[in-house]
mmJSON file of the N, C-alpha and C atoms, coordinates in Angstrom:
{"data_MODEL":{"atom_site":{
"group_PDB":["ATOM","ATOM","ATOM","ATOM","ATOM","ATOM","ATOM","ATOM","ATOM","ATOM","ATOM","ATOM","ATOM","ATOM","ATOM","ATOM","ATOM","ATOM","ATOM","ATOM","ATOM","ATOM","ATOM","ATOM","ATOM","ATOM","ATOM","ATOM","ATOM","ATOM","ATOM","ATOM","ATOM","ATOM","ATOM","ATOM","ATOM","ATOM","ATOM","ATOM","ATOM","ATOM","ATOM","ATOM","ATOM","ATOM","ATOM","ATOM","ATOM","ATOM","ATOM","ATOM","ATOM","ATOM","ATOM","ATOM","ATOM","ATOM","ATOM","ATOM","ATOM","ATOM","ATOM","ATOM","ATOM","ATOM","ATOM","ATOM","ATOM","ATOM","ATOM","ATOM","ATOM","ATOM","ATOM","ATOM","ATOM","ATOM","ATOM","ATOM","ATOM","ATOM","ATOM","ATOM","ATOM","ATOM","ATOM","ATOM","ATOM","ATOM","ATOM","ATOM","ATOM","ATOM","ATOM","ATOM","ATOM","ATOM","ATOM","ATOM","ATOM","ATOM","ATOM","ATOM","ATOM","ATOM","ATOM","ATOM","ATOM","ATOM","ATOM","ATOM","ATOM","ATOM","ATOM","ATOM","ATOM","ATOM","ATOM","ATOM","ATOM","ATOM","ATOM","ATOM","ATOM","ATOM","ATOM","ATOM","ATOM","ATOM","ATOM","ATOM","ATOM","ATOM","ATOM","ATOM","ATOM","ATOM","ATOM","ATOM","ATOM","ATOM","ATOM","ATOM","ATOM","ATOM","ATOM","ATOM","ATOM","ATOM","ATOM","ATOM","ATOM","ATOM","ATOM","ATOM","ATOM","ATOM","ATOM","ATOM","ATOM","ATOM","ATOM","ATOM","ATOM","ATOM","ATOM","ATOM","ATOM","ATOM","ATOM","ATOM","ATOM","ATOM","ATOM","ATOM","ATOM","ATOM","ATOM","ATOM","ATOM","ATOM","ATOM","ATOM","ATOM","ATOM","ATOM","ATOM","ATOM","ATOM","ATOM","ATOM","ATOM","ATOM","ATOM","ATOM","ATOM","ATOM","ATOM","ATOM","ATOM","ATOM","ATOM","ATOM"],
"id":[1,2,3,4,5,6,7,8,9,10,11,12,13,14,15,16,17,18,19,20,21,22,23,24,25,26,27,28,29,30,31,32,33,34,35,36,37,38,39,40,41,42,43,44,45,46,47,48,49,50,51,52,53,54,55,56,57,58,59,60,61,62,63,64,65,66,67,68,69,70,71,72,73,74,75,76,77,78,79,80,81,82,83,84,85,86,87,88,89,90,91,92,93,94,95,96,97,98,99,100,101,102,103,104,105,106,107,108,109,110,111,112,113,114,115,116,117,118,119,120,121,122,123,124,125,126,127,128,129,130,131,132,133,134,135,136,137,138,139,140,141,142,143,144,145,146,147,148,149,150,151,152,153,154,155,156,157,158,159,160,161,162,163,164,165,166,167,168,169,170,171,172,173,174,175,176,177,178,179,180,181,182,183,184,185,186,187,188,189,190,191,192,193,194,195,196,197,198,199,200,201,202,203,204],
"type_symbol":["N","C","C","N","C","C","N","C","C","N","C","C","N","C","C","N","C","C","N","C","C","N","C","C","N","C","C","N","C","C","N","C","C","N","C","C","N","C","C","N","C","C","N","C","C","N","C","C","N","C","C","N","C","C","N","C","C","N","C","C","N","C","C","N","C","C","N","C","C","N","C","C","N","C","C","N","C","C","N","C","C","N","C","C","N","C","C","N","C","C","N","C","C","N","C","C","N","C","C","N","C","C","N","C","C","N","C","C","N","C","C","N","C","C","N","C","C","N","C","C","N","C","C","N","C","C","N","C","C","N","C","C","N","C","C","N","C","C","N","C","C","N","C","C","N","C","C","N","C","C","N","C","C","N","C","C","N","C","C","N","C","C","N","C","C","N","C","C","N","C","C","N","C","C","N","C","C","N","C","C","N","C","C","N","C","C","N","C","C","N","C","C","N","C","C","N","C","C","N","C","C","N","C","C"],
"label_atom_id":["N","CA","C","N","CA","C","N","CA","C","N","CA","C","N","CA","C","N","CA","C","N","CA","C","N","CA","C","N","CA","C","N","CA","C","N","CA","C","N","CA","C","N","CA","C","N","CA","C","N","CA","C","N","CA","C","N","CA","C","N","CA","C","N","CA","C","N","CA","C","N","CA","C","N","CA","C","N","CA","C","N","CA","C","N","CA","C","N","CA","C","N","CA","C","N","CA","C","N","CA","C","N","CA","C","N","CA","C","N","CA","C","N","CA","C","N","CA","C","N","CA","C","N","CA","C","N","CA","C","N","CA","C","N","CA","C","N","CA","C","N","CA","C","N","CA","C","N","CA","C","N","CA","C","N","CA","C","N","CA","C","N","CA","C","N","CA","C","N","CA","C","N","CA","C","N","CA","C","N","CA","C","N","CA","C","N","CA","C","N","CA","C","N","CA","C","N","CA","C","N","CA","C","N","CA","C","N","CA","C","N","CA","C","N","CA","C","N","CA","C","N","CA","C","N","CA","C","N","CA","C","N","CA","C","N","CA","C"],
"label_alt_id":[null,null,null,null,null,null,null,null,null,null,null,null,null,null,null,null,null,null,null,null,null,null,null,null,null,null,null,null,null,null,null,null,null,null,null,null,null,null,null,null,null,null,null,null,null,null,null,null,null,null,null,null,null,null,null,null,null,null,null,null,null,null,null,null,null,null,null,null,null,null,null,null,null,null,null,null,null,null,null,null,null,null,null,null,null,null,null,null,null,null,null,null,null,null,null,null,null,null,null,null,null,null,null,null,null,null,null,null,null,null,null,null,null,null,null,null,null,null,null,null,null,null,null,null,null,null,null,null,null,null,null,null,null,null,null,null,null,null,null,null,null,null,null,null,null,null,null,null,null,null,null,null,null,null,null,null,null,null,null,null,null,null,null,null,null,null,null,null,null,null,null,null,null,null,null,null,null,null,null,null,null,null,null,null,null,null,null,null,null,null,null,null,null,null,null,null,null,null,null,null,null,null,null,null],
"label_comp_id":["MET","MET","MET","HIS","HIS","HIS","THR","THR","THR","GLY","GLY","GLY","LEU","LEU","LEU","ALA","ALA","ALA","CYS","CYS","CYS","VAL","VAL","VAL","GLU","GLU","GLU","PHE","PHE","PHE","PHE","PHE","PHE","TYR","TYR","TYR","TYR","TYR","TYR","MET","MET","MET","TRP","TRP","TRP","GLY","GLY","GLY","VAL","VAL","VAL","ASP","ASP","ASP","VAL","VAL","VAL","ASP","ASP","ASP","LYS","LYS","LYS","LEU","LEU","LEU","THR","THR","THR","VAL","VAL","VAL","THR","THR","THR","THR","THR","THR","HIS","HIS","HIS","ASN","ASN","ASN","LEU","LEU","LEU","GLY","GLY","GLY","VAL","VAL","VAL","ASP","ASP","ASP","HIS","HIS","HIS","SER","SER","SER","TRP","TRP","TRP","LEU","LEU","LEU","THR","THR","THR","LEU","LEU","LEU","SER","SER","SER","GLY","GLY","GLY","HIS","HIS","HIS","HIS","HIS","HIS","GLY","GLY","GLY","GLU","GLU","GLU","ARG","ARG","ARG","TRP","TRP","TRP","TRP","TRP","TRP","PRO","PRO","PRO","ALA","ALA","ALA","HIS","HIS","HIS","VAL","VAL","VAL","SER","SER","SER","VAL","VAL","VAL","SER","SER","SER","LEU","LEU","LEU","THR","THR","THR","ASN","ASN","ASN","ASN","ASN","ASN","THR","THR","THR","ASP","ASP","ASP","ARG","ARG","ARG","VAL","VAL","VAL","ARG","ARG","ARG","THR","THR","THR","HIS","HIS","HIS","LEU","LEU","LEU","TYR","TYR","TYR","SER","SER","SER"],
"label_asym_id":["A","A","A","A","A","A","A","A","A","A","A","A","A","A","A","A","A","A","A","A","A","A","A","A","A","A","A","A","A","A","A","A","A","A","A","A","A","A","A","A","A","A","A","A","A","A","A","A","A","A","A","A","A","A","A","A","A","A","A","A","A","A","A","A","A","A","A","A","A","A","A","A","A","A","A","A","A","A","A","A","A","A","A","A","A","A","A","A","A","A","A","A","A","A","A","A","A","A","A","A","A","A","A","A","A","A","A","A","A","A","A","A","A","A","A","A","A","A","A","A","A","A","A","A","A","A","A","A","A","A","A","A","A","A","A","A","A","A","A","A","A","A","A","A","A","A","A","A","A","A","A","A","A","A","A","A","A","A","A","A","A","A","A","A","A","A","A","A","A","A","A","A","A","A","A","A","A","A","A","A","A","A","A","A","A","A","A","A","A","A","A","A","A","A","A","A","A","A","A","A","A","A","A","A"],
"label_entity_id":["1","1","1","1","1","1","1","1","1","1","1","1","1","1","1","1","1","1","1","1","1","1","1","1","1","1","1","1","1","1","1","1","1","1","1","1","1","1","1","1","1","1","1","1","1","1","1","1","1","1","1","1","1","1","1","1","1","1","1","1","1","1","1","1","1","1","1","1","1","1","1","1","1","1","1","1","1","1","1","1","1","1","1","1","1","1","1","1","1","1","1","1","1","1","1","1","1","1","1","1","1","1","1","1","1","1","1","1","1","1","1","1","1","1","1","1","1","1","1","1","1","1","1","1","1","1","1","1","1","1","1","1","1","1","1","1","1","1","1","1","1","1","1","1","1","1","1","1","1","1","1","1","1","1","1","1","1","1","1","1","1","1","1","1","1","1","1","1","1","1","1","1","1","1","1","1","1","1","1","1","1","1","1","1","1","1","1","1","1","1","1","1","1","1","1","1","1","1","1","1","1","1","1","1"],
"label_seq_id":[1,1,1,2,2,2,3,3,3,4,4,4,5,5,5,6,6,6,7,7,7,8,8,8,9,9,9,10,10,10,11,11,11,12,12,12,13,13,13,14,14,14,15,15,15,16,16,16,17,17,17,18,18,18,19,19,19,20,20,20,21,21,21,22,22,22,23,23,23,24,24,24,25,25,25,26,26,26,27,27,27,28,28,28,29,29,29,30,30,30,31,31,31,32,32,32,33,33,33,34,34,34,35,35,35,36,36,36,37,37,37,38,38,38,39,39,39,40,40,40,41,41,41,42,42,42,43,43,43,44,44,44,45,45,45,46,46,46,47,47,47,48,48,48,49,49,49,50,50,50,51,51,51,52,52,52,53,53,53,54,54,54,55,55,55,56,56,56,57,57,57,58,58,58,59,59,59,60,60,60,61,61,61,62,62,62,63,63,63,64,64,64,65,65,65,66,66,66,67,67,67,68,68,68],
"pdbx_PDB_ins_code":[null,null,null,null,null,null,null,null,null,null,null,null,null,null,null,null,null,null,null,null,null,null,null,null,null,null,null,null,null,null,null,null,null,null,null,null,null,null,null,null,null,null,null,null,null,null,null,null,null,null,null,null,null,null,null,null,null,null,null,null,null,null,null,null,null,null,null,null,null,null,null,null,null,null,null,null,null,null,null,null,null,null,null,null,null,null,null,null,null,null,null,null,null,null,null,null,null,null,null,null,null,null,null,null,null,null,null,null,null,null,null,null,null,null,null,null,null,null,null,null,null,null,null,null,null,null,null,null,null,null,null,null,null,null,null,null,null,null,null,null,null,null,null,null,null,null,null,null,null,null,null,null,null,null,null,null,null,null,null,null,null,null,null,null,null,null,null,null,null,null,null,null,null,null,null,null,null,null,null,null,null,null,null,null,null,null,null,null,null,null,null,null,null,null,null,null,null,null,null,null,null,null,null,null],
"Cartn_x":[4.177,5.23,4.954,5.457,5.238,6.561,6.506,7.693,7.667,8.805,8.915,9.667,9.485,10.167,9.434,10.206,9.662,10.528,9.937,10.671,10.839,12.081,12.394,12.696,11.948,12.144,12.451,13.441,13.829,14.659,14.93,15.819,17.06,18.212,19.445,20.218,21.02,21.822,23.219,24.15,25.518,26.463,26.665,27.503,28.477,29.729,30.729,31.864,32.913,34.117,33.953,32.975,32.784,31.871,31.361,30.458,31.28,30.861,31.558,30.712,29.666,28.84,27.437,26.545,25.15,24.894,24.26,23.949,22.49,21.942,20.622,20.841,20.44,20.616,19.323,19.221,18.194,18.918,18.232,18.813,17.836,18.321,17.479,18.328,17.958,18.614,20.127,20.565,21.981,22.763,22.088,22.776,22.309,23.275,22.978,23.213,22.346,22.522,22.468,23.507,23.594,22.88,22.019,21.276,21.749,22.339,22.814,23.933,25.01,26.084,26.486,26.404,26.859,27.963,28.976,30.05,30.506,31.059,31.632,30.614,31.141,30.408,29.525,28.229,27.295,26.705,27.278,26.792,25.843,25.653,24.848,23.376,22.744,21.321,20.776,19.456,18.779,18.605,18.891,18.767,17.709,16.882,15.938,16.649,16.205,16.728,15.557,15.648,14.649,15.418,15.228,15.977,14.991,15.116,14.308,15.046,14.357,14.944,14.069,14.694,13.974,13.795,12.552,12.246,11.915,12.644,12.49,11.462,11.234,10.207,9.812,8.887,8.338,9.284,10.478,11.427,12.497,12.479,13.422,13.19,14.275,14.209,15.055,14.539,15.278,15.938,17.238,17.996,18.687,18.714,19.525,20.528,21.747,22.799,23.55,23.824,24.659,25.886,27.048,28.312,29.022,29.575,30.37,31.654],
"Cartn_y":[-11.224,-10.732,-11.176,-10.447,-10.756,-10.92,-11.374,-11.433,-10.281,-9.976,-8.86,-7.698,-6.507,-5.324,-4.753,-4.316,-3.64,-2.42,-1.403,-0.184,-0.105,0.059,0.256,1.736,2.411,3.842,4.088,4.932,5.26,6.536,7.072,8.212,7.74,8.316,7.952,9.207,9.057,10.147,9.589,10.004,9.493,10.676,11.042,12.187,11.797,12.186,11.954,11.061,11.06,10.307,8.803,8.376,6.953,6.261,6.998,6.416,5.588,4.358,3.506,3.321,2.473,2.273,1.828,2.008,1.595,0.702,-0.46,-1.352,-1.766,-2.001,-2.61,-3.87,-5.018,-6.292,-7.1,-8.052,-9.08,-10.372,-11.228,-12.483,-13.609,-14.636,-15.785,-17.04,-18.029,-19.338,-19.226,-18.388,-18.246,-17.35,-16.711,-15.851,-14.407,-13.483,-12.055,-11.379,-10.434,-9.605,-8.146,-7.386,-5.989,-5.081,-4.193,-3.247,-1.812,-1.523,-0.162,-0.249,0.494,0.658,2.119,2.742,4.121,4.078,4.91,4.91,6.331,6.491,7.762,8.792,9.955,11.1,11.704,11.912,12.484,13.812,14.407,15.703,15.582,16.691,16.739,17.004,16.012,16.109,14.728,14.621,13.387,13.39,12.256,12.104,11.046,11.274,10.23,9.207,7.968,6.912,6.125,5.785,4.979,3.909,2.658,1.56,0.549,0.259,-0.791,-2.117,-3.108,-4.439,-5.453,-6.509,-7.577,-8.743,-9.127,-10.254,-11.451,-12.541,-13.689,-14.703,-14.735,-15.64,-15.195,-15.89,-15.468,-15.663,-16.225,-16.383,-15.294,-14.366,-13.244,-12.35,-11.845,-10.897,-9.677,-8.479,-7.253,-6.873,-6.563,-6.202,-4.863,-4.066,-2.852,-2.989,-2.534,-2.607,-1.276,-0.775,0.422,0.006,0.204,-0.172,1.092,1.029,2.171,1.673],
"Cartn_z":[1.192,0.338,-1.094,-2.044,-3.449,-4.176,-5.394,-6.226,-7.221,-7.81,-8.738,-8.112,-8.645,-8.123,-6.921,-5.945,-4.765,-4.491,-3.909,-3.573,-2.06,-1.631,-0.219,-0.051,0.807,1.03,2.496,2.753,4.126,4.11,5.294,5.458,6.201,5.859,6.56,6.954,7.996,8.558,8.763,7.927,8.01,8.196,9.437,9.76,10.846,10.705,11.734,11.263,12.053,11.685,11.883,12.687,12.952,11.938,10.963,9.975,8.985,8.759,7.806,6.555,6.62,5.423,5.785,4.821,4.897,3.689,3.915,2.808,2.845,1.661,1.508,0.676,1.218,0.531,0.577,-0.331,-0.199,0.149,0.899,1.349,1.036,0.362,0.034,-0.048,0.728,0.707,0.865,1.799,2.09,1.16,0.213,-0.763,-0.573,-0.455,-0.35,-1.7,-2.038,-3.227,-2.779,-3.099,-2.687,-3.686,-3.175,-4.015,-3.811,-2.66,-2.379,-1.37,-1.611,-0.634,-0.627,0.531,0.727,1.772,1.618,2.607,2.901,4.11,4.518,4.987,5.23,5.753,4.657,4.936,3.954,4.41,5.423,5.878,7.06,7.725,8.942,8.608,7.987,7.655,7.325,7.277,6.884,5.369,4.721,3.281,2.967,1.938,1.519,0.632,0.721,-0.154,-0.713,-1.976,-2.677,-3.443,-3.059,-3.659,-4.245,-5.528,-6.153,-6.004,-5.475,-5.322,-6.051,-6.512,-7.199,-6.234,-6.005,-5.134,-6.019,-5.839,-6.732,-6.236,-4.945,-4.413,-3.004,-2.395,-1.098,0.077,-0.15,0.951,0.954,-0.008,-0.024,1.187,1.751,2.863,2.511,2.758,2.549,3.869,3.81,5.013,4.814,5.868,5.882,7.02,6.781,7.793,7.792,8.992,9.153,9.953,9.372,10.006,10.466,11.67,12.153,12.758],
"occupancy":[1.0,1.0,1.0,1.0,1.0,1.0,1.0,1.0,1.0,1.0,1.0,1.0,1.0,1.0,1.0,1.0,1.0,1.0,1.0,1.0,1.0,1.0,1.0,1.0,1.0,1.0,1.0,1.0,1.0,1.0,1.0,1.0,1.0,1.0,1.0,1.0,1.0,1.0,1.0,1.0,1.0,1.0,1.0,1.0,1.0,1.0,1.0,1.0,1.0,1.0,1.0,1.0,1.0,1.0,1.0,1.0,1.0,1.0,1.0,1.0,1.0,1.0,1.0,1.0,1.0,1.0,1.0,1.0,1.0,1.0,1.0,1.0,1.0,1.0,1.0,1.0,1.0,1.0,1.0,1.0,1.0,1.0,1.0,1.0,1.0,1.0,1.0,1.0,1.0,1.0,1.0,1.0,1.0,1.0,1.0,1.0,1.0,1.0,1.0,1.0,1.0,1.0,1.0,1.0,1.0,1.0,1.0,1.0,1.0,1.0,1.0,1.0,1.0,1.0,1.0,1.0,1.0,1.0,1.0,1.0,1.0,1.0,1.0,1.0,1.0,1.0,1.0,1.0,1.0,1.0,1.0,1.0,1.0,1.0,1.0,1.0,1.0,1.0,1.0,1.0,1.0,1.0,1.0,1.0,1.0,1.0,1.0,1.0,1.0,1.0,1.0,1.0,1.0,1.0,1.0,1.0,1.0,1.0,1.0,1.0,1.0,1.0,1.0,1.0,1.0,1.0,1.0,1.0,1.0,1.0,1.0,1.0,1.0,1.0,1.0,1.0,1.0,1.0,1.0,1.0,1.0,1.0,1.0,1.0,1.0,1.0,1.0,1.0,1.0,1.0,1.0,1.0,1.0,1.0,1.0,1.0,1.0,1.0,1.0,1.0,1.0,1.0,1.0,1.0],
"B_iso_or_equiv":[0.0,0.0,0.0,0.0,0.0,0.0,0.0,0.0,0.0,0.0,0.0,0.0,0.0,0.0,0.0,0.0,0.0,0.0,0.0,0.0,0.0,0.0,0.0,0.0,0.0,0.0,0.0,0.0,0.0,0.0,0.0,0.0,0.0,0.0,0.0,0.0,0.0,0.0,0.0,0.0,0.0,0.0,0.0,0.0,0.0,0.0,0.0,0.0,0.0,0.0,0.0,0.0,0.0,0.0,0.0,0.0,0.0,0.0,0.0,0.0,0.0,0.0,0.0,0.0,0.0,0.0,0.0,0.0,0.0,0.0,0.0,0.0,0.0,0.0,0.0,0.0,0.0,0.0,0.0,0.0,0.0,0.0,0.0,0.0,0.0,0.0,0.0,0.0,0.0,0.0,0.0,0.0,0.0,0.0,0.0,0.0,0.0,0.0,0.0,0.0,0.0,0.0,0.0,0.0,0.0,0.0,0.0,0.0,0.0,0.0,0.0,0.0,0.0,0.0,0.0,0.0,0.0,0.0,0.0,0.0,0.0,0.0,0.0,0.0,0.0,0.0,0.0,0.0,0.0,0.0,0.0,0.0,0.0,0.0,0.0,0.0,0.0,0.0,0.0,0.0,0.0,0.0,0.0,0.0,0.0,0.0,0.0,0.0,0.0,0.0,0.0,0.0,0.0,0.0,0.0,0.0,0.0,0.0,0.0,0.0,0.0,0.0,0.0,0.0,0.0,0.0,0.0,0.0,0.0,0.0,0.0,0.0,0.0,0.0,0.0,0.0,0.0,0.0,0.0,0.0,0.0,0.0,0.0,0.0,0.0,0.0,0.0,0.0,0.0,0.0,0.0,0.0,0.0,0.0,0.0,0.0,0.0,0.0,0.0,0.0,0.0,0.0,0.0,0.0],
"pdbx_formal_charge":[null,null,null,null,null,null,null,null,null,null,null,null,null,null,null,null,null,null,null,null,null,null,null,null,null,null,null,null,null,null,null,null,null,null,null,null,null,null,null,null,null,null,null,null,null,null,null,null,null,null,null,null,null,null,null,null,null,null,null,null,null,null,null,null,null,null,null,null,null,null,null,null,null,null,null,null,null,null,null,null,null,null,null,null,null,null,null,null,null,null,null,null,null,null,null,null,null,null,null,null,null,null,null,null,null,null,null,null,null,null,null,null,null,null,null,null,null,null,null,null,null,null,null,null,null,null,null,null,null,null,null,null,null,null,null,null,null,null,null,null,null,null,null,null,null,null,null,null,null,null,null,null,null,null,null,null,null,null,null,null,null,null,null,null,null,null,null,null,null,null,null,null,null,null,null,null,null,null,null,null,null,null,null,null,null,null,null,null,null,null,null,null,null,null,null,null,null,null,null,null,null,null,null,null],
"auth_seq_id":[1,1,1,2,2,2,3,3,3,4,4,4,5,5,5,6,6,6,7,7,7,8,8,8,9,9,9,10,10,10,11,11,11,12,12,12,13,13,13,14,14,14,15,15,15,16,16,16,17,17,17,18,18,18,19,19,19,20,20,20,21,21,21,22,22,22,23,23,23,24,24,24,25,25,25,26,26,26,27,27,27,28,28,28,29,29,29,30,30,30,31,31,31,32,32,32,33,33,33,34,34,34,35,35,35,36,36,36,37,37,37,38,38,38,39,39,39,40,40,40,41,41,41,42,42,42,43,43,43,44,44,44,45,45,45,46,46,46,47,47,47,48,48,48,49,49,49,50,50,50,51,51,51,52,52,52,53,53,53,54,54,54,55,55,55,56,56,56,57,57,57,58,58,58,59,59,59,60,60,60,61,61,61,62,62,62,63,63,63,64,64,64,65,65,65,66,66,66,67,67,67,68,68,68],
"auth_comp_id":["MET","MET","MET","HIS","HIS","HIS","THR","THR","THR","GLY","GLY","GLY","LEU","LEU","LEU","ALA","ALA","ALA","CYS","CYS","CYS","VAL","VAL","VAL","GLU","GLU","GLU","PHE","PHE","PHE","PHE","PHE","PHE","TYR","TYR","TYR","TYR","TYR","TYR","MET","MET","MET","TRP","TRP","TRP","GLY","GLY","GLY","VAL","VAL","VAL","ASP","ASP","ASP","VAL","VAL","VAL","ASP","ASP","ASP","LYS","LYS","LYS","LEU","LEU","LEU","THR","THR","THR","VAL","VAL","VAL","THR","THR","THR","THR","THR","THR","HIS","HIS","HIS","ASN","ASN","ASN","LEU","LEU","LEU","GLY","GLY","GLY","VAL","VAL","VAL","ASP","ASP","ASP","HIS","HIS","HIS","SER","SER","SER","TRP","TRP","TRP","LEU","LEU","LEU","THR","THR","THR","LEU","LEU","LEU","SER","SER","SER","GLY","GLY","GLY","HIS","HIS","HIS","HIS","HIS","HIS","GLY","GLY","GLY","GLU","GLU","GLU","ARG","ARG","ARG","TRP","TRP","TRP","TRP","TRP","TRP","PRO","PRO","PRO","ALA","ALA","ALA","HIS","HIS","HIS","VAL","VAL","VAL","SER","SER","SER","VAL","VAL","VAL","SER","SER","SER","LEU","LEU","LEU","THR","THR","THR","ASN","ASN","ASN","ASN","ASN","ASN","THR","THR","THR","ASP","ASP","ASP","ARG","ARG","ARG","VAL","VAL","VAL","ARG","ARG","ARG","THR","THR","THR","HIS","HIS","HIS","LEU","LEU","LEU","TYR","TYR","TYR","SER","SER","SER"],
"auth_asym_id":["A","A","A","A","A","A","A","A","A","A","A","A","A","A","A","A","A","A","A","A","A","A","A","A","A","A","A","A","A","A","A","A","A","A","A","A","A","A","A","A","A","A","A","A","A","A","A","A","A","A","A","A","A","A","A","A","A","A","A","A","A","A","A","A","A","A","A","A","A","A","A","A","A","A","A","A","A","A","A","A","A","A","A","A","A","A","A","A","A","A","A","A","A","A","A","A","A","A","A","A","A","A","A","A","A","A","A","A","A","A","A","A","A","A","A","A","A","A","A","A","A","A","A","A","A","A","A","A","A","A","A","A","A","A","A","A","A","A","A","A","A","A","A","A","A","A","A","A","A","A","A","A","A","A","A","A","A","A","A","A","A","A","A","A","A","A","A","A","A","A","A","A","A","A","A","A","A","A","A","A","A","A","A","A","A","A","A","A","A","A","A","A","A","A","A","A","A","A","A","A","A","A","A","A"],
"auth_atom_id":["N","CA","C","N","CA","C","N","CA","C","N","CA","C","N","CA","C","N","CA","C","N","CA","C","N","CA","C","N","CA","C","N","CA","C","N","CA","C","N","CA","C","N","CA","C","N","CA","C","N","CA","C","N","CA","C","N","CA","C","N","CA","C","N","CA","C","N","CA","C","N","CA","C","N","CA","C","N","CA","C","N","CA","C","N","CA","C","N","CA","C","N","CA","C","N","CA","C","N","CA","C","N","CA","C","N","CA","C","N","CA","C","N","CA","C","N","CA","C","N","CA","C","N","CA","C","N","CA","C","N","CA","C","N","CA","C","N","CA","C","N","CA","C","N","CA","C","N","CA","C","N","CA","C","N","CA","C","N","CA","C","N","CA","C","N","CA","C","N","CA","C","N","CA","C","N","CA","C","N","CA","C","N","CA","C","N","CA","C","N","CA","C","N","CA","C","N","CA","C","N","CA","C","N","CA","C","N","CA","C","N","CA","C","N","CA","C","N","CA","C","N","CA","C","N","CA","C","N","CA","C","N","CA","C","N","CA","C"],
"pdbx_PDB_model_num":[1,1,1,1,1,1,1,1,1,1,1,1,1,1,1,1,1,1,1,1,1,1,1,1,1,1,1,1,1,1,1,1,1,1,1,1,1,1,1,1,1,1,1,1,1,1,1,1,1,1,1,1,1,1,1,1,1,1,1,1,1,1,1,1,1,1,1,1,1,1,1,1,1,1,1,1,1,1,1,1,1,1,1,1,1,1,1,1,1,1,1,1,1,1,1,1,1,1,1,1,1,1,1,1,1,1,1,1,1,1,1,1,1,1,1,1,1,1,1,1,1,1,1,1,1,1,1,1,1,1,1,1,1,1,1,1,1,1,1,1,1,1,1,1,1,1,1,1,1,1,1,1,1,1,1,1,1,1,1,1,1,1,1,1,1,1,1,1,1,1,1,1,1,1,1,1,1,1,1,1,1,1,1,1,1,1,1,1,1,1,1,1,1,1,1,1,1,1,1,1,1,1,1,1]
}}}
């Protein structure tokens, strides 16, 4: 892993009444930093996502979470 800017790319599908939110965060030494939060219904299709995150040191971890 490196420090500096990194790009996280993925596709997401958020369709239906049970969809709550999608988040992309970095986690380091017990502290989370949110880079993207999407919520609610986004239609019946796959969407591309490109998120730039800043990594401060080699212990940073990128996390994605989908809540329903």
